[in-house]
Each structure stands twice: as C-alpha cells, then as structure tokens.
N, C-alpha and C positions, 0 to 999 in steps of 0.2 A: 591541495591544488584546486579542487572544485570550490571550496570555500573562498579561495582567492578570486576565482573567476566570478563568483556571485558578488563578492564585495566590490569588484571593479566595475561591474555593470550598474548603471544608474537605475535601471528597472529590469531585473533579470527576467528572461523569457520563461514561460511556463515549462517549455522543454528543458531548459537548463535547471530549473528548480526540481523537476521530476527526476532528472539524472542524479542530482545531489540527494534527493530523497531516497533513491535506490541505494546509494552508498550508505546513507544513514540507517536504512532498514537492515542492511547487511551487518552494520556495526551494532545493531540493537537499540538505536535511539528512536524508540517508537513515539515518544512525545513530539519530537521534531517532525517526524514523518507525518503524524496526524495533523500537525499545524500546517505543513506544506500542502497536504492533500486538501484540506479545508480551504486554504487560500487560493489554490489553483483551480479548484472545482468550478467556480463561476466564470473563469476566464475563457475567451474564445481560443480554440485549439485547432490545429491542423489535424488531419486524419492520423498522421503518425504520432503526434503528441497525444491525441485522445487515446490511441492504443497504448502508449506508454503509461498514461494515467490509469486506464482500466487494468493493465497488468500489475502496476504497482499497488493499486487498491485491492486487487485480488490477493496478491501475496501478503499484504498487510492484514487483511481479514483472516487469512489462514493463520498467520502468526498470532494474532490476538485470540483466536479461538483456541489455539494450543496453550497459550498462557492462561486463559480462563480454565481450561480443562485441568491443567497442572495445578491450579489453585483450588480445584474441587468444584467449580461452578459449571457443571455439565449443561444446565439449561442455558446459561449465558453463552457457553461455547457453541452450542447448537444454533442459538439465535444469531450469533456473529457469523457462523459458517454458512448458514442457510443461503444468503445472497450469493456467495461464491459457488455453492453447489448448483444454484439455479442458473448462474451465468455460464458455468462450464461443468455440466453434470458428468461428463466422461473424463475429466481431467484427473490424473493420478494424485496430484497434490491435495485437492479438495477431498477426494474419496478417501485417501489415506488419513487425512486429518479427521474425517468423520469416523473412520474405523478405530482410531486410537482411543 
C-alpha cells in the first residue's frame, strides 16, 4: 500500500518516504532504508518530518549496531551505536544495545 502511494506521487514527500522507510526497517530491508535516509537527509523538512527522520535514523543505527555485534565486529558496533547513545543517552533501546 505504501509502495503504491509512493509510485503514484510524482515527487514523494520526505514524510511519505520516511513512513515507507519505517515499514522497510520493520521488514528488515536495511539497504532500502539506508538509501531513503541518504536521499531525504538533504531535503527541507518540517519539525514533525525532522523528528520522524531523527527517530528512524536512531532505530536504524541501533539495528546496524546489533547486526555488527552479531557478526563479531564489536568495535564497528560501538562506532555505529555511539551517535545514538550521544543523541539519547537515557533511552532504553540504545543502552540495551550497548549492553548486549
């Protein structure tokens, strides 16, 4: 359904793309999420869209850190997680990812 909405829009908004990226992240399509985050990053955003972007980037970083850790790259996992920890030092998701 989201894919259809994006396909119908001549130039999908950053907010629509970020909503779609959230679905892709939940589905495990990290490559597409990364592409969308990079594409949307330089676009002008409303306060609400910027929050959506920041939240999605935060969750994406935690996911990437977990994948690196599971692959045995602890230094890479820490480097990936560090910006999320700096952004939200008291958030349970980042702290839990750091503790794993």
